N, C-alpha and C positions, 0 to 999 in steps of 0.2 A: 821721364818717358813721354814718348810724343803721342801721346793718345786723344782721340777729345775728350775734352771735357763730360763727365756722367756719373752723376748722381750716385755716392756712395755710401757704404754704411755710416757710424759715426766714429767706430771703430777705424775703415778702412781712412776717412777723411782726414782725424785726428792725427793717421802715422805718416799716409802720404801729404793730407795738408798742411800739415805745421813743415817736414822737410822742404815739401812746393813753395811756402811761403817762405821761409828763411832764405832758402835758394833765389827765389823771385828777388827777394828784397837783395839781399848781398847783391847779386848780378847787378840787377838794377843802377843800386848805389854806386858799384864799380864803374859801370860803365859813362851813369850819367857824371860821377867824379873825372874821368878818364877825359872824355869831352868837352866835361867845361874845364879843367883844369887845359887843357890844351888850346878850345877857340881863346878864355882868357888869358894864355901866355902870348 
């Protein structure tokens, strides 16, 4: 979702927050790993 950050209820935060966190983490790690691997090699 490309919506600006806004305060959500705890229920919404748990649902969207959890998904966003896992998505950001895996995405960030994948990008970093890809960049790092290409730069190192």
